[in-house]
N, C-alpha and C positions, 0 to 999 in steps of 0.2 A: 495240231497240238499234241506234243508228246510229254507226259508226265512221269517222272520217276518217283516210286514210292518205295522207300527202303524200311524194311521191317524192324521191329523192336530192338534197339541197340542196347546190349545188355552189359553194363558195368564195364570194366577195364578192358576185358577182352574184346568186347564190343566195339569200344573206341579204337582199340587196335586193329580190328578187321575193318573198320570204316577208314582208318588211316590208309590201310594197304590197298584197299580195293576200289575206294569212292572214285578217284580221279580217273582210274582205268575204265570203270563202268561208265562215268560220265563222258569220257572222251569217245567211247566205242559208240554209245546210243544217243548221245547228242540230245538230251531232253530239253524241253523249254522251261520246264518247271520241276522243281524237286520237294518232296514232302518226306520228312523223317518223323518215325514214331520215337521219341525220346523220354518216355515215362519211366525207363529203368536204366538211363545212360550213365548216372553217377553211382558211385559206391554206395550211398545211402538212398538209392532210387530217386527218381524224379530227374528234374533238369536243372542246370545252373546257368547263371547269366554268362559266366565265363565260356561254357562249352556253347550255349548259343551263339555268342559272337564270333567263336571260331569258326563255327560250322556255316553261319551266315556268310562270312568272308569267303567260303569255298564254293558258294554258290547254292546253298539250301534256302529254300524260299518260305517254308512253314514248318513248324513242329507241331505234331499232335501229341496227345499224352493218354493217360488212362487212369486206372486205379491207384496208381502212385502219384498221381498230379499234385498230391498234397503232402507227400511224404519229407520234403524238406523244410527247415524252419524259415528258410527265405523263400517259400513257395508263392506269397502274395507278390513279392517283388518280380519273380519270373513270370508269373500269369499276367503280370502288367506290360511286359513285354509285346511289343507290337505284332509279332508273327508267331505267337504262340497260342493255341487253342486247346481248352480242356473239354471233358465230355460235357455236352450241352445239357444232359438230362440231370444234372446234380441239384438242379433247383436255381431259382431265380436268385437268391440270397447268396450264392457261392460266388468267390473271388473269380475273375478272368473271364476270358471271352468264349461264348457259345459256338461262334464261328468266324472266320476271318475272310475278307475280300481283298483281292489283289488284281490290279491292271497288269496284262501282259499284252504289250502293244495295243491293239484296240479292243481287246477281249478282256472280260472279267471273270477270275476265277473265285469260286467260294469253297472253301474248305471248312467241312463240319466234322466233329469228333462226338461220338455218341458212345454210350457203355451199355452192355448187356445187363439184364436182371437174373436169367437163370444161372445157378452156381455162383453167382457173385455175392458179395456179402454187404455192399453198401446200399442204404436205403434210397435208391435212385428212382426218379420219374420214369414214367413208361417211354421207352425210346420211340415207339411207333407214332405216339400222340405228339411228342416234341419234335420229330421230323416234320410232321404236318404244319405244325405251328411255324417252324423256321422257313418252311417252303413257301408259306404264305407271303413272307416279307422279302425273301431272297430273289434278286433278279438278275444274277450272275449269268454269262453265257455258259459256263461250265460250272457243276456242282460235283465234289468229290466229297465221299463220307468215309472216314475211319470209324468203323465200328469195332470197338474194343470189348469182346465177348468171348464167353467160354462155349457155349453150346452151339453146335453146328446148326441145329434145327432153328435156333433163334436167328441166327445169322442169315439163313436161306429165306426164312420167312419175312425179315425185314426187306432183303434184296427183291423178292417178289412183289412186296407190297409198294415199294418205291421205283419198281422197274418202269423205266421211260420217264421218270420225273427227275432223275439225277443221272449222271454220265457214269460214275463208277461207285460201287461198295466195295471197300478193302477191309478185310477182316484182319484182326490183331489180337493179341494177348496170350494165345497158346503156346508161341514160340515155335510151332512145328508147321513148316510149310506144307500146304496141300496142293494137290495136282489137279483142281477142279475150276481153273482159271476158264471162264466161259463169257459169251456174250448171251444176255438173258433175251426172252422173245421181243420185248419192246426196246432193246437196245443198250440196257446198262450193262457195264462191264463188271464182273464179280469175280472174287476168289475168297474162299472161306478163312484162309490165313496166310498171310505173306511169308511168315516165318520170322526167324530172329537173326540178328548179325552179333556175332560173339563166338563162345567156345562150341566147337563141333562135338567134342566128347564131354558132354556134362547132362545134367538132368535138367531140360529147358534152360540151360545156362548156369544151373546151380551145381555145387559140389556132389558129385557121384556118390562119394562115402556118406555124406551127410544125407542124402536123398534116400540111399538103402537103409540107412539107419532108422529114418523116420518111419518107413513103411514096416520095418521090422518091429518096431518097439511100440509105436503109435504114439509117441511122445512128440508133441509140436515143437518145432525150432524154427527161428527165423531163418530164411534160405541163405546161405553163403555162398557167394558166387565161385564157380570153378576157376582156379588160379592158373592151372597148368593144361593146355590144350591147343591142338592146331584149330583153325579157325573156319567159321562159315560166314557167308554174306549173302542174305536173301532180300529179293526186291522184286518189283512188278514194273514193266514199262506198261502205260495205258497211252494208246493213240486214239485219241478222242473223235478225231476225223474219220478214220478208216475202220472204227470200232474193232480194235484188236486189243487184247491184253496177253503179254508175254511176261513168263516168269524167268528170273534172273536169279539162278542158284549156284553159288560158288562154294563147294567143298574141299578143303584142304586133304 
C-alpha cells in the first residue's frame, strides 16, 4: 500500500504548482491512495466544493484541513462533503467529520486530522486524549494522521505516544519541509512537516514585502499570498507494507 500525501496547497500559486506537477508525480510514484491538505487552497483560505470536485476527479481520495477549516462562509457545506476531514479535537459540537474511512480493494484506510495546541490560538481539546478516543473505535487496516501543529516538540511527542498504534503521522501547518522522515521504533512512519505547495519565494507562501513589514513595524496584518514566484511542490510517499517514507521535494 503506497500513499501520497501532498503538503499544504497555498492559494493560487499552490493550485498552479499542483496543476503543474501532480500528474507527473502521480505517474512516477504510482500511489494507491492520495491525501491532500487543503486548508489554505482558496484565496480566502479553506476549501471550496468546486476545488474538491476537481481534485477528486484527478484522483485525490481525501482532503485534510487545519486551523483554516472554518474560514469560508460555506464551510459547513464543504465539511459535509464525504471525503473531507477536519481536526477532530475541535470538539464534538463542531461541524464536519473527525475521521474518514475508505475501502481500497480489501483494505480499509482511516484518515484522522488533529490540530496542535502549542503556539496555536484556538481553544481545542487535547490531541493526545482525542487520538486515544478515536483509536478505541477505529478498526481500519491502515491509519494515517495529519497532525496540523506548530511546535516540533508537540509533533514528536504525539508521534512517540502513538508509535505502533497508527501507520503514519504526517506533520503540516508550518509550510517548511523538514528532513526528518523516519520510521519510529515500533514502526510508525513520521515527518515533522511535509512542507507546502505554492510559491518558492515567499514567507511561508505569503508576500515577502508584507512579511518583512510586519516584523519591522509589529503591526498585525492579514497575510496576503505571494503573487509572483517560481514554484515548489512538497509531498511524501508512504510505503505502509515495506515501512518506508520518502520525501518528494520539487523546487523550481
